[in-house]
C-alpha positions as CSV (number, residue, x, y, z in Angstrom):
1,X,0.0,0.0,0.0
2,X,1.2,3.5,-0.8
3,X,2.4,5.8,2.0
4,X,1.1,9.3,1.9
5,X,2.0,12.3,3.9
6,X,-0.7,15.0,4.5
7,X,0.3,18.6,5.3
8,X,-1.7,21.5,6.7
9,X,0.5,24.6,6.2
10,X,0.2,27.7,8.3
11,X,2.5,30.7,8.6
12,X,4.2,29.2,11.8
13,X,3.3,25.5,11.8
14,X,2.9,22.5,9.6
15,X,0.4,19.8,10.7
16,X,1.4,16.4,9.5
17,X,-0.6,13.2,9.1
18,X,0.4,9.9,7.5
19,X,-1.4,7.0,5.9
20,X,-0.5,3.6,4.6
21,X,-4.1,2.5,3.9
22,X,-7.6,3.9,4.0
23,X,-7.2,6.0,7.2
24,X,-4.9,8.9,8.1
25,X,-3.3,9.3,11.4
26,X,-2.2,12.6,13.0
27,X,1.5,12.5,13.4
28,X,3.3,15.7,14.3
29,X,3.3,19.5,14.2
30,X,6.4,21.3,13.0
31,X,6.9,24.8,14.3
32,X,9.0,27.4,12.6
33,X,9.6,31.2,12.6
34,X,6.7,33.0,10.9
35,X,6.8,32.8,7.1
36,X,10.3,31.2,7.3
37,X,9.6,28.5,4.7
38,X,13.3,27.6,4.3
39,X,13.3,26.6,8.0
40,X,10.0,24.8,7.6
41,X,11.2,22.8,4.6
42,X,14.5,21.9,6.3
43,X,12.6,20.5,9.3
44,X,10.0,18.8,7.1
45,X,12.9,17.2,5.1
46,X,14.2,15.5,8.2
47,X,10.8,14.1,9.0
48,X,10.3,12.9,5.4
49,X,13.6,11.1,5.3
50,X,12.8,9.4,8.5
51,X,9.3,8.4,7.5
52,X,9.5,7.8,3.8
53,X,6.6,8.5,1.4
54,X,5.2,8.1,-2.1
55,X,3.2,11.3,-2.3
56,X,2.7,14.5,-0.3
57,X,-0.8,15.8,-0.1
58,X,-0.9,19.6,0.6
59,X,-4.0,21.4,1.8
60,X,-5.0,24.1,-0.7
61,X,-6.8,26.9,1.1
62,X,-9.2,28.3,-1.4
63,X,-11.7,30.9,-0.3
64,X,-15.3,29.8,0.3
65,X,-16.3,31.1,-3.1
66,X,-13.6,28.9,-4.8
67,X,-11.3,31.8,-5.6
68,X,-7.6,31.9,-4.5
69,X,-5.9,34.5,-2.4
70,X,-3.0,35.2,-0.1
71,X,-3.1,31.8,1.6
72,X,-2.9,29.9,-1.7
73,X,0.1,32.1,-2.6
74,X,1.7,31.1,0.7
75,X,1.2,27.4,-0.1
76,X,2.6,27.8,-3.6
77,X,5.7,29.5,-2.2
78,X,6.1,26.7,0.3
79,X,5.8,24.0,-2.5
80,X,8.3,25.9,-4.7
81,X,10.7,26.0,-1.7
82,X,10.3,22.2,-1.3
83,X,11.1,21.6,-5.0
84,X,13.9,24.1,-5.0
85,X,15.5,22.5,-2.0
86,X,15.1,19.1,-3.7
87,X,13.0,17.7,-0.9
88,X,10.4,16.4,-3.4
89,X,9.8,16.6,-7.1
90,X,6.7,18.5,-8.2
91,X,5.1,15.4,-9.7
92,X,4.8,13.8,-6.2
93,X,2.7,16.7,-4.8
94,X,-1.1,16.8,-4.8
95,X,-3.1,19.8,-3.8
96,X,-6.4,19.2,-2.0
97,X,-9.1,21.7,-1.3
98,X,-9.0,22.2,2.4
99,X,-12.0,24.5,2.9
100,X,-13.6,23.8,6.3
101,X,-10.9,21.3,7.5
102,X,-9.8,23.6,10.3
103,X,-13.4,24.0,11.5
104,X,-14.0,20.3,11.1
105,X,-10.8,19.6,13.1
106,X,-12.1,21.8,15.9
107,X,-15.4,20.0,16.0
108,X,-13.7,16.6,16.1
109,X,-11.6,17.8,19.1
110,X,-14.6,19.3,20.9
111,X,-16.5,16.0,20.4
112,X,-13.5,14.2,21.9
113,X,-13.7,16.5,24.9
114,X,-10.1,17.8,24.5
115,X,-9.0,20.7,26.7
116,X,-8.4,24.1,24.9
117,X,-4.7,23.5,25.4
118,X,-4.8,20.1,23.7
119,X,-7.0,21.5,20.9
120,X,-4.4,24.2,20.2
121,X,-1.6,21.6,20.2
122,X,-3.4,19.2,17.9
123,X,-5.5,21.3,15.5
124,X,-2.9,21.3,12.7
125,X,-2.4,17.6,12.9
126,X,-6.1,16.9,12.8
127,X,-6.6,19.3,9.9
128,X,-3.7,17.4,8.0
129,X,-5.5,14.1,8.8
130,X,-8.8,15.5,7.3
131,X,-6.9,16.8,4.2
132,X,-5.2,13.4,3.7
133,X,-8.5,11.5,4.2
134,X,-10.1,13.8,1.6
135,X,-7.4,12.7,-0.9
136,X,-7.6,9.0,0.0
137,X,-11.4,9.1,-0.5
138,X,-11.0,10.8,-3.8
139,X,-8.8,8.0,-5.3
140,X,-10.8,5.0,-4.0
């Protein structure tokens, strides 16, 4: 079975989830200095070399009306940095519409009765899990 890595990119964090089947598992949150994508890519590269993968699924933050804006530009800048640093080739990157995943992640954590502190610590990983599961469900 293929191994996929799901990413939820923020300006200071990357939520990571992994999957080797039909379900995704929250894995880790990488923290970096705001908008320092070189630092983020360097830390992600260490994780990827340790884990291995066949594809990276990146959340693509479109606006609710389907248009693109600043956050999509940020994701594209991050992807370009990954390719430029030879972390991954562009053919192994899939973009998945992530509208509502952060809100869904929050609802999942509230349902699980996690404290606000735990919610803050885990929201990026849970969003990455939802992004990755969206991709997995689209290829079944």
